[in-house]
C-alpha positions in Angstrom: 111.8 99.5 96.9 113.1 99.2 100.4 116.4 101.0 101.4 118.4 97.8 101.2 117.0 96.9 97.8 117.7 100.4 96.5 121.3 100.0 97.6 121.7 96.7 95.9 120.1 98.1 92.7 122.6 101.0 92.8 125.5 98.5 93.2 124.2 96.5 90.2 124.0 99.7 88.1 127.6 100.6 89.1 128.8 97.1 88.0 127.1 97.7 84.6 128.7 101.1 84.3 132.1 99.6 85.0 131.7 97.0 82.3 130.5 99.7 79.8 133.6 101.7 80.7 135.8 98.7 79.9 133.9 98.4 76.6 134.4 102.0 75.7 138.2 101.7 76.4 138.3 98.5 74.2 139.4 96.3 77.0 136.6 93.8 76.6 134.0 92.8 74.0 130.2 93.0 74.3 130.0 89.3 74.8 132.6 89.3 77.6 130.7 92.2 79.3 127.4 90.3 79.1 129.0 87.1 80.4 130.6 88.9 83.3 127.4 90.7 84.2 125.3 87.6 84.0 127.8 85.7 86.2 127.6 88.4 88.8 125.6 87.4 91.8 123.7 90.7 92.0 123.2 92.0 88.5 120.8 89.2 87.2 118.5 89.8 90.1 117.5 93.2 88.5 118.5 92.9 84.9 118.1 90.0 82.4 120.2 89.3 79.4 117.8 91.1 77.0 117.7 94.2 79.1 121.5 94.2 79.6 122.0 94.0 75.9 119.7 97.0 75.3 121.5 99.0 78.0 124.9 98.2 76.6 123.8 99.0 73.0 122.3 102.3 74.1 125.4 103.3 76.1 127.7 102.4 73.2 125.7 104.5 70.8 125.8 107.4 73.3 129.6 106.9 73.8 129.4 107.2 77.6 127.8 105.5 80.6 124.9 106.9 82.6 126.0 108.5 85.8 
């Protein structure tokens, strides 16, 4: 990936981590997190709904987000 694309991917990952943090704190539901992420202009470029569901499921089982 080019430098710009790498930066955009990192931003998308940070937005996912933020939503997972909200989930772990009980501030939102999984459905709300998925909806927010899919409405984001950047996240769906790199991650589809199926992959986001798998990431969220994995992170919730682990109890923390990937750094």
